[in-house]
C-alpha distance (Angstrom), angle and dihedral (degrees) to the residues before:
residue distance angle dihedral
M1 . . .
T2 3.66 . .
P3 3.78 124.7 .
R4 3.84 89.2 -115.7
N5 3.66 94.1 56.9
F6 3.82 93.8 48.1
A7 3.81 90.5 45.7
R8 3.81 89.9 54.1
V9 3.86 89.9 52.8
A10 3.83 91.3 44.8
R11 3.86 94.2 50.5
L12 3.72 92.2 47.1
G13 3.87 92.0 48.3
T14 3.77 92.4 44.7
V15 3.74 95.8 51.8
S16 3.84 91.2 44.3
M17 3.73 92.2 49.5
V18 3.77 94.9 46.3
A19 3.77 92.0 49.7
L20 3.77 90.0 51.1
A21 3.73 95.9 49.5
V22 3.75 90.7 50.5
A23 3.76 88.1 53.2
A24 3.70 94.0 45.5
P25 3.89 98.4 103.1
A26 3.77 89.9 57.4
L27 3.77 98.6 42.3
A28 3.76 103.6 37.2
Q29 3.67 145.0 44.6
D30 3.72 129.9 -145.8
S31 3.80 97.9 -137.0
A32 3.74 113.9 116.9
P33 3.80 116.2 -106.7
A34 3.76 121.9 -101.8
D35 3.80 113.0 -104.8
D36 3.73 92.7 -111.8
D37 3.83 89.6 60.3
M38 3.61 92.2 57.0
I39 3.91 125.5 98.4
I40 3.74 107.1 -161.7
V41 3.79 116.5 -150.8
T42 3.85 135.0 177.8
A43 3.84 96.6 -150.4
N44 3.79 91.2 129.7
K45 3.90 91.7 44.9
R46 3.84 89.4 -99.1
A47 3.55 133.6 78.5
Q48 4.03 115.4 -92.1
D49 3.71 142.0 151.3
M50 3.76 103.8 -91.3
Q51 3.86 89.4 -128.4
D52 3.89 88.1 60.3
V53 3.76 93.6 55.6
S54 3.81 118.8 96.3
V55 3.73 92.5 -149.3
A56 3.84 130.5 96.0
V57 3.83 98.4 -111.8
S58 3.79 135.4 157.3
A59 3.73 123.7 -157.5
V60 3.80 126.4 -161.0
G61 3.79 115.1 -169.5
G62 3.73 128.3 -137.5
E63 3.94 96.3 -110.1
L64 3.84 88.6 50.6
L65 3.77 92.5 47.8
A66 3.87 88.0 55.2
D67 3.76 94.9 43.7
R68 3.76 94.3 51.7
G69 3.94 91.8 40.7
I70 3.90 92.0 -120.0
S71 3.89 100.6 166.9
N72 3.81 99.2 142.5
L73 3.91 136.4 36.5
S74 3.65 93.7 -102.9
D75 3.83 92.8 68.5
I76 3.87 91.2 55.4
Q77 3.78 91.0 81.9
S78 3.77 91.0 64.2
A79 3.84 88.3 61.9
V80 3.86 100.7 32.5
P81 3.71 110.3 46.5
S82 3.99 96.3 -164.1
V83 3.83 87.5 61.5
T84 3.80 119.9 87.9
F85 3.87 118.9 -175.9
G86 3.81 130.1 -165.8
N87 3.77 130.8 172.5
D88 3.89 128.7 -156.5
F89 3.82 131.3 145.9
N90 3.78 83.3 16.3
Q91 3.84 91.9 -71.8
A92 3.79 124.6 131.0
K93 3.83 110.5 -120.5
V94 3.69 104.2 -165.0
F95 3.82 120.6 178.0
I96 3.90 129.5 -173.0
R97 3.81 118.7 -174.4
G98 3.88 93.1 -15.3
V99 3.85 93.7 -48.1
G100 3.70 123.1 109.6
A101 3.85 148.1 95.0
N102 3.74 108.4 -23.9
T103 3.82 97.3 177.6
S104 3.73 140.4 70.1
T105 3.62 99.4 -160.1
T106 3.71 118.5 98.1
G107 3.68 116.4 -121.5
S108 3.83 97.3 50.9
S109 3.79 121.5 102.5
T110 3.83 128.3 -106.7
G111 3.75 123.8 -120.3
V112 3.70 97.1 -139.0
A113 3.83 114.9 55.3
M114 3.74 123.4 -139.9
H115 3.86 124.1 -151.7
V116 3.84 129.3 -170.5
D117 3.78 106.9 -157.8
G118 3.84 89.7 -26.2
A119 3.86 95.7 -45.9
Y120 3.70 117.2 120.8
V121 3.78 119.9 -123.7
A122 3.75 108.7 -154.3
R123 3.89 107.8 -176.4
A124 3.89 117.7 80.0
E125 3.76 86.1 -145.5
A126 3.87 91.8 53.0
Q127 3.84 91.1 51.3
L128 3.85 86.5 72.9
T129 3.89 88.2 73.6
S130 3.88 141.2 68.1
M131 3.86 95.6 50.4
F132 3.90 99.1 137.2
D133 3.73 139.6 84.8
L134 3.88 91.8 24.3
E135 3.73 129.0 165.0
R136 3.85 89.0 -160.5
V137 3.82 145.2 -33.1
E138 3.76 115.6 -126.1
V139 3.92 120.6 -160.1
L140 3.72 115.1 -160.6
R141 3.73 110.9 -162.0
G142 3.77 125.2 -149.5
P143 3.88 127.8 20.0
Q144 3.84 114.2 -34.0
G145 3.79 95.7 -167.2
S146 3.80 98.6 150.2
L147 3.79 104.8 49.5
Y148 3.91 105.0 20.0
G149 3.82 100.9 28.1
R150 3.74 110.2 166.4
N151 3.78 112.3 88.4
A152 3.89 95.8 -26.2
V153 3.79 93.8 125.6
G154 3.79 89.8 125.1
G155 3.80 97.5 32.8
S156 3.76 140.8 -86.4
I157 3.82 136.9 -86.2
N158 3.88 111.4 -151.9
L159 3.68 121.4 -164.1
I160 3.83 112.2 -153.9
T161 3.78 113.7 -163.8
K162 3.77 128.1 -154.1
K163 3.70 109.9 -94.2
P164 3.93 136.5 -147.5
T165 3.70 116.7 -80.7
D166 3.81 134.3 -157.2
Y167 3.86 88.8 -123.7
L168 3.81 132.6 52.8
T169 3.70 117.1 -83.4
V170 3.74 128.6 177.3
D171 3.88 127.7 -173.4
A172 3.78 121.0 -179.8
Q173 3.81 131.1 161.6
F174 3.81 133.0 168.7
T175 3.70 126.8 -165.9
L176 3.79 133.9 -164.6
G177 3.85 122.5 -176.0
N178 3.74 149.4 145.0
Y179 3.70 122.3 -58.7
E180 3.83 83.4 46.2
T181 3.71 91.7 -72.8
K182 3.78 115.9 -177.8
S183 3.84 122.0 170.3
A184 3.69 135.6 167.0
E185 3.79 131.8 -176.5
V186 3.86 124.3 -178.7
G187 3.73 128.7 177.2
I188 3.79 129.7 175.2
G189 3.74 131.6 176.1
G190 3.71 144.5 156.8
P191 3.87 142.9 116.5
I192 3.91 124.4 -30.4
T193 3.80 91.5 -176.9
D194 3.64 136.7 -32.5
G195 3.71 109.1 -43.7
V196 3.80 96.5 1.5
M197 3.92 118.8 93.3
F198 3.67 135.7 170.6
R199 3.84 142.5 -159.5
L200 3.86 122.5 -165.7
A201 3.89 117.1 -178.9
G202 3.92 134.1 167.3
R203 3.72 137.9 175.1
V204 3.82 131.5 -164.4
D205 3.86 122.5 -167.9
E206 3.72 127.0 -170.0
R207 3.82 128.2 175.9
S208 3.78 136.2 155.7
G209 3.78 118.1 -124.1
Y210 3.81 129.5 -69.6
G211 3.66 82.9 -139.8
V212 3.88 143.9 7.8
D213 3.68 143.5 -133.8
P214 3.91 100.6 -105.2
V215 3.80 90.9 -159.3
N216 3.78 102.7 42.4
G217 3.83 101.3 21.9
W218 3.71 100.4 -131.5
D219 3.81 123.0 136.3
V220 3.78 121.4 -97.3
D221 3.77 124.9 -157.2
D222 3.76 94.3 10.2
N223 3.72 125.3 148.3
S224 3.87 134.5 -124.0
R225 3.73 115.9 161.0
Q226 3.84 133.2 157.1
M227 3.91 122.6 -178.0
V228 3.81 136.8 164.4
R229 3.66 133.6 -179.3
G230 3.84 129.7 -169.0
Q231 3.83 127.4 -169.5
L232 3.83 133.7 -175.3
L233 3.73 121.1 -165.6
F234 3.73 123.3 -163.0
D235 3.79 115.0 -164.4
F236 3.83 120.5 152.7
D237 3.91 96.7 168.9
Q238 3.73 88.8 -110.8
G239 3.77 98.6 118.8
W240 3.78 99.1 -83.9
D241 3.71 140.4 75.8
L242 3.86 137.3 -175.5
L243 3.74 128.2 -157.7
L244 3.84 117.1 -166.8
G245 3.78 119.4 -170.9
A246 3.85 140.1 -178.0
E247 3.79 128.5 -174.5
F248 3.89 134.2 -174.7
Y249 3.67 124.4 -170.7
G250 3.79 125.6 -177.6
Q251 3.70 132.3 179.2
H252 3.96 130.6 178.5
D253 3.72 116.6 167.3
N254 3.80 144.7 101.3
S255 3.91 98.7 -92.1
G256 3.73 107.9 111.1
A257 3.77 108.6 75.8
V258 3.78 134.2 94.7
H259 3.79 120.2 -119.8
Y260 3.93 128.5 -132.9
S261 3.96 107.8 -88.5
A262 3.90 104.5 160.5
P263 3.68 143.3 -35.6
A264 3.76 115.1 -77.5
F265 3.81 95.3 -139.4
P266 3.89 108.5 29.3
G267 3.78 113.0 -164.8
V268 3.80 95.1 10.1
T269 3.87 103.5 114.9
R270 3.86 96.6 -165.9
L271 3.82 88.2 56.3
A272 3.77 99.6 44.5
P273 3.80 114.5 144.6
I274 3.73 108.7 -85.9
G275 3.84 89.9 -143.5
A276 3.75 96.2 56.8
G277 3.75 112.6 147.8
G278 3.77 93.0 29.0
F279 3.82 103.3 71.3
A280 3.79 122.3 119.2
S281 3.92 112.4 -114.8
D282 3.74 94.3 -147.1
P283 3.77 113.4 72.1
R284 3.81 93.7 -139.1
D285 3.73 91.0 51.0
L286 3.98 122.2 79.6
S287 3.68 131.3 -162.6
S288 3.73 118.2 -155.6
D289 3.83 144.8 148.3
E290 3.84 93.3 -112.0
P291 3.82 133.2 23.2
P292 3.94 105.6 -85.1
S293 3.77 90.2 -120.7
V294 3.82 135.4 179.2
D295 3.72 119.6 -161.4
T296 3.83 114.1 -177.3
E297 3.84 136.8 166.8
T298 3.73 123.3 171.9
Y299 3.85 133.8 173.8
S300 3.65 128.0 -162.6
F301 3.95 129.8 -172.3
S302 3.82 124.6 -173.9
A303 3.79 139.5 178.3
N304 3.73 122.9 -166.9
L305 3.79 117.1 -170.4
G306 3.81 122.4 -172.9
I307 3.75 127.0 -173.5
D308 3.79 124.8 -177.1
L309 3.82 107.5 -143.7
N310 3.77 90.2 -174.4
E311 3.84 137.7 -38.4
N312 3.83 90.2 -64.7
L313 3.78 107.0 36.2
R314 3.86 128.7 58.2
V315 3.87 128.5 -179.4
T316 3.79 117.7 -151.9
N317 3.67 129.7 -179.7
L318 3.82 122.1 -170.7
A319 3.79 119.7 -171.4
N320 3.75 123.5 -178.9
Y321 3.83 136.2 -178.7
R322 3.87 120.0 -170.9
K323 3.94 127.8 -176.3
F324 3.61 116.3 -166.1
D325 3.85 130.6 -173.0
T326 3.65 127.0 172.0
Q327 3.82 139.3 158.9
L328 3.82 126.7 -162.3
I329 3.86 125.5 -170.0
Q330 3.66 122.0 -171.4
D331 3.78 138.9 154.7
L332 3.88 110.4 -121.5
D333 3.73 94.9 -155.0
I334 3.89 88.1 54.0
S335 3.77 88.9 -143.9
A336 3.76 138.6 111.0
V337 3.83 89.3 -126.5
V338 3.89 108.4 112.8
N339 3.77 103.2 -139.2
R340 3.81 121.5 -138.4
L341 3.71 132.7 172.1
P342 3.00 133.0 -26.7
Q343 3.80 84.1 33.8
A344 3.72 124.8 64.1
T345 3.79 121.0 -95.1
T346 3.82 105.4 -123.4
V347 3.91 114.7 -167.6
Q348 3.80 106.9 123.6
T349 3.93 123.0 -160.5
R350 3.68 118.6 -172.2
T351 3.69 118.6 -176.5
I352 3.81 124.3 -177.9
D353 3.82 127.5 -163.8
A354 3.80 108.2 -178.0
E355 3.85 134.1 168.1
Q356 3.77 126.9 -175.7
F357 3.79 136.6 175.5
S358 3.84 128.6 -171.8
N359 3.74 134.5 -179.7
E360 3.77 125.3 -170.6
L361 3.88 123.9 -174.5
Q362 3.76 115.8 -166.0
L363 3.76 134.0 -172.0
A364 3.96 110.2 -160.1
I365 3.77 121.8 -164.3
D366 3.77 124.9 -167.9
T367 3.76 118.4 178.6
D368 3.83 137.5 140.7
F369 3.89 89.2 -95.4
V370 3.83 105.4 32.0
T371 3.72 135.5 26.1
G372 3.82 127.5 175.5
V373 3.72 149.9 84.3
A374 3.78 141.8 -90.8
G375 3.77 129.7 -174.6
L376 3.63 157.6 147.7
Y377 3.80 126.8 -105.4
Y378 3.75 137.2 -161.7
F379 3.84 130.7 -176.5
N380 3.73 132.9 176.0
E381 3.77 128.1 177.9
R382 3.80 136.9 171.1
Q383 3.78 120.5 -175.7
K384 3.75 129.2 -177.7
P385 3.80 108.8 -164.1
R386 3.84 116.8 -176.3
D387 3.89 121.1 -160.2
Q388 3.71 125.9 -176.0
V389 3.80 134.1 170.5
G390 3.81 126.8 -164.3
L391 3.72 147.8 87.1
S392 3.90 97.5 -32.6
S393 3.76 143.5 -24.3
T394 3.68 95.0 -91.3
T395 3.87 107.7 36.1
G396 3.69 140.3 10.1
M397 3.99 130.5 -138.5
Q398 3.78 111.9 -56.0
S399 3.82 86.4 -129.4
N400 3.85 89.3 67.4
I401 3.87 89.3 71.7
T402 3.80 87.5 61.1
T403 3.83 91.1 43.1
L404 3.88 91.0 53.0
A405 3.77 93.0 49.6
T406 3.82 101.9 42.6
R407 3.85 109.4 31.0
P408 3.83 129.4 84.9
V409 3.79 116.6 -85.3
V410 3.78 126.9 -144.2
I411 3.87 117.2 -169.5
D412 3.80 118.2 -166.6
G413 3.83 89.3 -21.7
T414 3.81 93.0 -50.6
P415 3.85 120.7 108.1
A416 3.79 114.7 -118.0
P417 3.75 132.1 -173.2
V418 3.89 119.9 -76.3
G419 3.68 110.2 -92.3
S420 3.87 94.5 27.4
I421 3.68 91.4 131.1
S422 3.88 112.3 62.6
L423 3.81 124.6 -143.5
A424 3.85 87.2 -116.4
E425 3.79 90.5 56.1
S426 3.80 92.0 48.2
L427 3.86 94.6 47.2
D428 3.85 88.0 48.4
M429 3.86 89.6 54.6
C430 3.74 89.6 50.4
A431 3.87 94.4 42.7
F432 3.88 89.9 -125.7
Q433 3.74 127.5 149.2
A434 3.85 124.0 -108.1
G435 3.93 108.0 -83.1
A436 3.68 94.8 37.4
A437 3.80 127.6 106.7
P438 3.83 121.2 -119.3
N439 3.72 121.4 -109.8
R440 3.87 119.6 -117.0
V441 3.82 92.7 -111.2
C442 3.71 122.6 38.7
L443 3.76 127.2 168.5
R444 3.80 135.2 177.8
S445 3.81 114.2 -177.5
N446 3.79 131.1 -172.4
L447 3.78 115.9 -161.4
G448 3.77 126.4 176.6
T449 3.80 137.1 -175.8
E450 3.82 128.2 -176.0
A451 3.90 116.3 -176.8
Y452 3.71 137.3 -176.9
A453 3.71 129.3 -176.3
A454 3.88 142.1 174.2
F455 3.78 113.1 -156.7
G456 3.81 141.1 170.3
Q457 3.89 141.7 169.5
L458 3.79 121.2 -171.2
N459 3.75 127.2 -176.8
F460 3.82 116.6 -155.5
D461 3.86 121.4 -156.6
M462 3.74 107.3 -137.5
A463 3.82 98.0 -164.3
K464 3.81 91.5 102.7
F465 3.72 87.2 64.6
G466 3.76 92.5 51.1
L467 3.78 97.2 -95.6
D468 3.77 101.7 118.3
G469 3.69 112.9 -163.5
V470 3.77 94.2 14.0
S471 3.79 122.7 124.3
I472 3.72 130.5 -178.4
K473 3.84 121.2 -154.1
L474 3.73 125.5 -156.9
G475 3.75 125.9 178.2
G476 3.81 145.3 146.2
R477 3.65 144.8 167.0
W478 3.87 130.6 -143.8
S479 3.86 108.7 -154.9
H480 3.77 128.4 -171.0
E481 3.84 122.8 -178.5
E482 3.56 136.5 -179.7
V483 3.88 118.8 -159.1
D484 3.77 130.5 -173.2
S485 3.82 133.3 179.2
R486 3.75 141.1 -170.5
N487 3.71 125.2 177.6
P488 3.83 111.0 178.1
S489 3.79 113.2 175.4
I490 3.79 145.0 160.0
I491 3.88 115.9 -136.8
M492 3.77 125.6 -174.2
T493 3.79 100.8 -155.7
A494 3.86 126.1 -146.9
N495 3.90 89.7 39.3
A496 3.77 89.2 -61.9
N497 3.80 92.5 -66.7
P498 3.89 107.6 174.4
A499 3.76 91.2 -143.1
V500 3.86 100.7 54.3
S501 3.68 110.3 9.1
T502 3.88 126.2 118.2
I503 3.82 122.9 -155.4
L504 3.85 107.6 -124.6
V505 3.82 112.3 -164.0
N506 3.82 124.0 -171.8
T507 3.85 116.4 -173.7
N508 3.80 135.3 -154.0
E509 3.80 88.9 -107.2
G510 3.74 96.6 45.4
T511 3.89 93.9 51.0
F512 3.82 99.4 37.7
T513 3.80 112.1 124.2
E514 3.83 134.3 155.7
R515 3.69 136.8 -175.0
T516 3.92 135.4 -172.7
F517 3.91 121.4 -142.5
E518 3.79 127.9 -171.9
D519 3.74 128.5 179.6
F520 3.80 141.4 161.6
T521 3.80 117.0 -144.7
P522 3.76 115.3 -166.5
E523 3.72 130.9 -160.0
L524 3.79 130.7 -159.0
G525 3.79 130.0 174.9
I526 3.68 145.7 155.4
S527 3.72 129.2 -159.5
W528 3.82 134.7 -172.1
E529 3.79 125.6 -152.2
P530 3.78 108.4 -172.1
N531 3.94 89.3 178.5
S532 3.73 138.6 -10.4
D533 3.81 92.7 -83.2
M534 3.77 99.8 52.2
L535 3.79 135.8 61.3
F536 3.83 127.5 173.8
Y537 3.69 121.9 -177.5
Y538 3.88 146.5 170.2
T539 3.78 122.3 -156.2
Y540 3.81 132.7 -170.1
S541 3.85 110.3 -164.4
E542 3.75 140.7 164.1
G543 3.85 132.7 -153.3
F544 3.83 130.5 -157.0
K545 3.85 131.0 -166.3
A546 3.83 114.2 -177.9
G547 3.65 121.0 -133.2
S548 3.81 117.4 -88.9
G549 3.75 142.4 -168.0
E550 3.63 132.4 -120.5
N551 3.83 139.9 -136.2
A552 3.73 99.2 -112.5
A553 3.88 126.9 136.9
G554 3.87 106.5 -92.6
S555 3.77 94.9 -10.4
T556 3.64 119.0 157.1
T557 3.76 92.3 177.3
I558 3.75 124.2 132.8
V559 3.75 108.7 166.6
D560 3.80 126.5 -137.1
P561 3.81 119.1 -98.6
E562 3.70 127.0 -81.0
S563 3.78 119.5 -134.6
V564 3.80 138.7 177.1
V565 3.85 136.2 -159.5
N566 3.74 113.9 -158.2
H567 3.76 137.4 -171.5
E568 3.81 119.1 -166.8
I569 3.82 138.2 177.6
G570 3.74 124.8 -175.2
A571 3.64 148.0 166.8
K572 3.91 131.2 -149.1
L573 3.74 113.4 -162.2
Q574 3.81 139.9 179.1
L575 3.83 107.3 -171.9
F576 3.71 138.8 175.7
D577 3.80 97.4 31.9
R578 3.81 87.3 -43.1
M579 3.77 91.7 -59.0
L580 3.83 87.4 126.5
T581 3.75 128.6 40.7
L582 3.69 113.0 -168.7
N583 3.92 127.8 177.6
L584 3.63 122.5 -174.0
A585 3.89 133.1 -173.3
G586 3.83 134.7 -178.2
Y587 3.77 121.9 -174.1
T588 3.70 144.9 173.1
Y589 3.84 129.2 -170.2
E590 3.70 146.2 173.0
L591 3.88 117.4 -147.5
T592 3.69 121.7 -166.5
G593 3.86 131.0 -167.0
L594 3.74 95.3 20.7
Q595 3.74 106.2 -164.0
I596 3.85 107.2 -133.2
N597 3.77 133.6 169.9
K598 3.78 135.7 -161.7
T599 3.89 139.8 160.7
V600 3.77 123.1 -127.3
G601 3.83 123.0 -168.8
G602 3.77 118.3 -108.7
G603 3.86 134.0 50.0
P604 3.85 130.1 101.4
A605 3.84 92.7 -54.5
G606 3.76 96.2 44.1
F607 3.84 88.6 -105.6
T608 3.74 134.4 58.7
T609 3.76 125.0 -152.9
I610 3.84 119.4 -141.8
F611 3.75 116.9 -159.8
E612 3.77 111.6 176.7
N613 3.88 148.8 141.4
A614 3.81 115.5 -98.6
A615 3.79 104.1 -142.7
E616 3.80 101.2 -124.4
T617 3.79 145.3 -21.8
S618 3.80 133.9 -179.0
A619 3.72 142.8 -173.8
T620 3.69 147.8 -167.5
G621 3.78 121.6 -162.3
F622 3.78 149.3 158.7
E623 3.84 132.1 -145.4
A624 3.73 133.5 -168.9
D625 3.86 127.6 -174.7
F626 3.82 122.8 -179.5
S627 3.73 145.0 171.6
F628 3.80 122.9 -166.5
R629 3.86 127.5 -169.6
P630 3.91 110.3 174.8
V631 3.71 90.7 164.9
E632 3.74 135.3 13.8
I633 3.73 96.8 -105.1
F634 3.87 100.2 47.5
R635 3.73 127.2 64.6
L636 3.78 129.5 -178.6
S637 3.76 125.6 -176.3
G638 3.83 138.5 157.3
G639 3.73 150.5 133.0
L640 3.71 145.1 -122.4
S641 3.80 129.6 -158.6
Y642 3.82 128.0 -174.6
T643 3.77 118.5 -172.7
D644 3.80 126.6 179.0
S645 3.84 99.5 -174.8
K646 3.90 118.4 164.3
Y647 3.80 140.9 166.5
D648 3.75 108.9 -107.1
D649 3.83 96.0 -170.4
F650 3.77 124.1 1.4
V651 3.79 123.5 147.4
T652 3.81 115.3 -174.4
L653 3.80 148.2 125.2
D654 3.70 126.8 -78.1
P655 3.92 107.3 -128.8
L656 3.92 89.5 -157.5
D657 3.86 94.8 54.3
P658 3.83 102.2 99.2
V659 3.83 94.6 -147.8
N660 3.73 85.8 66.4
V661 3.93 92.8 55.2
S662 3.81 123.5 82.5
Q663 3.84 121.6 -174.0
P664 3.82 130.6 -167.6
G665 3.76 112.6 -86.9
Q666 3.75 95.8 10.4
P667 3.74 121.3 123.2
A668 3.69 120.0 -122.6
Y669 3.82 124.2 -122.1
D670 3.88 117.1 -71.2
P671 3.66 122.5 169.3
V672 3.79 91.0 -137.2
T673 3.74 109.6 30.1
N674 3.92 100.0 27.5
P675 3.83 109.5 16.0
S676 3.71 94.7 164.2
P677 3.86 110.7 137.9
T678 3.69 91.2 -144.9
A679 3.93 96.4 54.7
F680 3.66 121.9 110.6
G681 3.76 111.7 -81.9
G682 3.88 91.6 19.4
P683 3.76 128.2 148.0
C684 3.79 116.5 -54.1
P685 3.70 121.3 -129.1
A686 3.73 121.4 -102.7
D687 3.88 96.0 -97.0
S688 3.72 92.4 53.5
L689 3.88 125.5 108.4
D690 3.85 88.8 -137.1
D691 3.79 136.7 60.7
F692 3.77 97.0 -145.0
G693 3.77 134.2 24.2
P694 2.88 141.8 -43.6
C695 3.82 84.0 60.7
R696 3.79 123.1 -154.9
I697 3.70 118.0 -155.8
Q698 3.78 135.2 -169.7
L699 3.78 114.3 -122.9
A700 3.71 101.4 -173.8
G701 3.85 109.3 142.6
N702 3.70 94.9 30.2
P703 3.88 119.0 123.9
T704 3.84 113.7 -108.1
R705 3.79 123.4 -114.1
N706 3.77 125.0 -71.6
T707 3.84 95.8 2.2
P708 3.74 120.7 123.0
E709 3.78 114.8 -160.8
W710 3.80 91.3 -132.7
S711 3.72 130.8 23.5
Y712 3.83 129.8 166.6
N713 3.75 145.6 167.0
L714 3.90 133.2 -166.8
R715 3.80 128.9 -168.3
A716 3.71 127.2 -169.1
E717 3.87 125.5 -171.9
L718 3.79 125.5 -170.5
D719 3.79 123.5 -176.1
A720 3.70 94.3 -145.4
S721 3.77 93.0 -177.5
Q722 3.77 130.5 10.0
D723 3.74 95.5 -170.2
L724 3.79 110.0 43.0
L725 3.81 112.1 137.9
G726 3.75 86.7 -21.0
G727 3.87 92.8 -54.9
T728 3.85 142.9 85.0
L729 3.84 119.1 -97.4
T730 3.85 111.1 -153.7
L731 3.79 127.7 -171.9
A732 3.77 117.5 -153.4
G733 3.67 134.4 -175.6
D734 3.90 131.4 -177.7
M735 3.70 128.3 -164.8
Y736 3.92 118.0 -172.4
G737 3.79 134.9 161.4
R738 3.67 147.8 139.6
S739 3.81 141.8 -147.7
D740 3.70 125.7 -108.2
V741 3.80 117.6 -38.0
F742 3.86 124.1 -161.0
F743 3.78 115.2 -158.0
T744 3.71 94.3 -162.6
E745 3.92 134.3 42.4
F746 3.84 90.9 -108.6
N747 3.81 98.9 86.4
R748 3.88 98.3 -131.1
L749 3.74 125.7 128.5
V750 3.89 94.5 -140.6
E751 3.76 80.6 77.1
G752 3.77 96.1 38.4
S753 3.80 145.4 47.4
E754 3.69 127.4 -94.4
A755 3.87 120.1 -124.0
Y756 3.77 115.1 -81.8
T757 3.69 146.0 175.3
M758 3.84 122.8 -154.9
F759 3.77 134.1 -167.1
D760 3.82 131.5 -151.3
A761 3.77 130.1 -176.3
S762 3.77 135.9 -170.3
L763 3.81 139.1 174.8
R764 3.83 117.3 -152.1
W765 3.73 132.1 -171.0
E766 3.86 120.4 -169.0
D767 3.65 129.7 -178.4
N768 3.87 108.7 -111.5
N769 3.76 90.8 -135.1
G770 3.85 92.0 50.2
G771 3.70 128.8 -111.7
L772 3.79 113.0 82.7
Y773 3.86 123.8 58.5
A774 3.78 137.0 163.2
L775 3.73 130.8 -161.2
G776 3.92 129.6 -169.4
Y777 3.73 113.2 -171.6
V778 3.80 144.2 -179.0
R779 3.69 119.5 -165.2
N780 3.90 129.0 -169.9
I781 3.77 85.7 13.2
G782 3.84 92.2 -171.8
D783 3.82 94.0 50.9
T784 3.84 89.2 -126.7
L785 3.67 114.4 -172.1
R786 3.79 114.8 -143.3
R787 3.79 136.3 155.4
S788 3.81 120.5 -111.6
S789 3.72 94.7 -169.5
T790 3.75 141.6 -12.3
F791 3.81 134.5 -154.1
A792 3.82 129.3 -168.9
L793 3.77 104.2 -132.0
S794 3.83 106.3 -151.6
T795 3.83 93.7 -169.1
G796 3.91 96.1 55.5
R797 4.01 90.9 32.0
V798 3.83 88.7 -130.9
I799 3.65 138.4 111.5
G800 3.84 113.5 -119.0
A801 3.76 129.7 -160.5
T802 3.79 144.0 -166.4
Y803 3.75 121.1 -147.6
L804 3.81 143.6 -142.6
P805 3.79 112.7 -110.3
P806 3.87 118.2 -84.8
R807 3.77 125.5 -125.6
T808 3.83 110.4 -45.2
Y809 3.77 131.0 -178.6
G810 3.74 137.3 171.0
L811 3.80 149.2 130.2
T812 3.76 128.5 -92.0
L813 3.82 125.3 -162.2
G814 3.69 119.2 -165.1
Y815 3.82 145.6 171.3
R816 3.84 131.7 -162.7
Y817 3.81 127.5 -171.3
C-alpha cells in the first residue's frame, strides 16, 4: 500500500480518536464494568476483557453460536463480516481482510490459522472439524506473527471449548428441521473427587441432501457427522494444574463435491464440456458417476500443564497430537456421462493421511509494570496425500492394462524399456486391490514440515514515567522451518489410449526436494486508555508463511515464502453509560510472495497444476463492530467491513483462455493450416505480454480472491415478554450480506458470487429460573442462491461451484443445569 493511502487512514483515525478522547468525559464513565458486561478473550494468550485488548478481535459466544446454528467454519462469516469462507475439494478456504487459502491442492498452507484451545490445526481439511461444545469463537483480524506465528498472516480463528468445572453442569439440545435434519448435542461436567474434574461432550448431525443426483438418486450435500470430546482437569490448589483432552470427529456423507455451474470455454467447440448431456439442471443437484462422498476420521490428544512459579510468573506447556484421515470422491466432469476413450475418464479420488505434533512452552509475566508472554514452539507434520483420476475409485479401464504393458515408458525423464512398470507397481500407486486395472493418473505424495520458533510479546505500563494510560507493546517471533516434498506418480498420457499413450513415471528419488526458511516478524504497538471506557491503539506487525510443497504429479515445487507488513489503528469505546460499545479499526498492508494455485488444461495428465508466488498485493480497510442496549429488553449489534484489496503486480496465465489450453490429438495454431483464433498457441489479446499463446497477462489492479469490498451483519433482539409461562420470550432477526466476490484473480463473476443480503429469524423461550429453553428458527428466509466458491475443472472443461445453504427451518429444545 502506498504511503499516501496509509497517511489518509492515519489522518482519519487520528482526528477521530482525538475527537472521541476530548468528548470522553461527556460520553463515558470511569466505573468498572459489571462482570456480565465483560467478554473475556485470550487473544494475547492470557485472559482479558476484550475492550482492554489492543487487537482487532471478534468473539462469538456459545449461546449465540447455538441460536444462529453456527456449527462449522462456513457459518462464521454471517456473524463476523471480515471473514469470508469457501469450500472446494473438501478444504476450508478462510479469508480475513483479503488474506487466506489461495490453493486447492492439499499440502499447501493456509493463510488464516486455526487453533483449538491453543493447539494449531494445520490441514485445511481438518479445519472443518471441532465446532461443538464451545465456550466461544475468537476471530483475530490481521497478521498475528508474534504470538500465533505459523500461517497467521491473515489472522487466526481460535475455538475455545467448554472446560471441566468443580460443580455439576449439564448441557443438552436436540434439533429437528427440514431436509430431515436431526441434531443432538450433550455435554456433562463436574467434580470426580477433590481437585479432579471432568467434561464429556458429544454431537451427532444427520441431514438429507440439499440436492440429489437426478440420474442415480443419491443425496447431494447431505450431512452425517459424529464427534465427541473428553477432558480431565487436575487442580489441587497447589500452584499447578493439568488439563488432558481427547477428541474424535467422523464424517461420512456426500458433501464435498462441486456442482455444475457453466462451461469453461463457451463457444469453443474443441474445448466443449466432455460431460455434455449429463449435467443436472438444478444448481443444487449434481450428476456424477459415483456418489460425491467424504469419509473423514480425525483424533486429537492434548495436555496443558500450568505451574505458578510465584504470583507474577506462570509456566505453561501445551502439547498436542492430531491424526487426520480423509477421502474425497468426485467426478471431475460433474456429469452422469461415463467417459470412455477418446475422452478422459474423470473420477477423482483424493486420500489424505496426515499426522501432526506440536508443543508450546510459555512463560507468562504479570506485574504492575509489565505483562506478557514469551515462549518456544515446535511443530512437526507428515502428510501423505494420494490422488488418482480415472474410470472409478476402485478400478480403471481394462484397456489400461494393455497400455501399461505395451507403450513406451519414461522414468524421471529417461526412456526405459517397455513393460518396465509392472501391473502390481501401478496398482500399488493407485492403492487398488489385485485384479483391478490401474487408473490413468495415480499420485502418492509425501510432504513434511518441521518448524521451530521463539516468540514473545510484552506490554509496558508507562504510568511510572508520568504517562498515565499509555502502554507500549513490543513483540517478535523468530521462525525456522524445514520443508520436504516427494511426488512419485504414474501417468498414462493421451487419456491412456493404447495406440498413442506414453507411461510417465516419477519416483521418490526423482521428485525429492527440500528447502529451509527463516524469518523474524516484529511487532510494535502503543495504546492509550484515557479512562476505563476508552482505548486507542496503533500497531505495526508482520506475518510470515513459509514456502510449502504441493501434491502434484512429478512436482518438485516448493514455493517461496509469503509475508505481510501491516499498520493498524483502532479504538475500543464504551459510550453513553456503557449503553453503546463501539470498536473501530483501520488498516493498510503490503503482502509479498502471495502463494497461489490454479489448474490449466493440457499436459500429460490432461491438466497442469501451477503453484506460484504472485509478486505483490496490498489492501486498505476499515472495520466497525458495535453493540447497543438502550433498554433492558432490546439489544442491537452488528458489524461493517470495507476492504480494498488489489494485486499490485501479478503476471500469469488465464486458465480459461483457450489459446493456453492444449489437448491430446488437437493441432496447435498455424496461420495457414489451422488459423482458428481459439487454437492452442493462437494470437494473444491486445493486453497480453505475448504475441502468441500461451499468453501471459498482467493483473495489477484486479481485486484479490475471496474478498468482498463491503460486508456487513446486523442483529436485533427483543424480549417480547419476560413472564410468559414463567420464562422470557425473545424475538431475534439477523441481516447479513456482502458485495460481489471473485474467487479467482481474473475479476469475472462466472468465477464469483453476486452481491447478496440474507435474513434469518428466531423465536426463543427460556425459563427464567434457567434450565429449559426452546428455539424456533428460519435461516436464509428468502432462499437466496449464491455460490460460496468456484473451481475451473480442466478435466471436464467446466466451472464447478459450491453453494451457501438454502432456506432451513426447525425447532431446538434444550436444557442447561
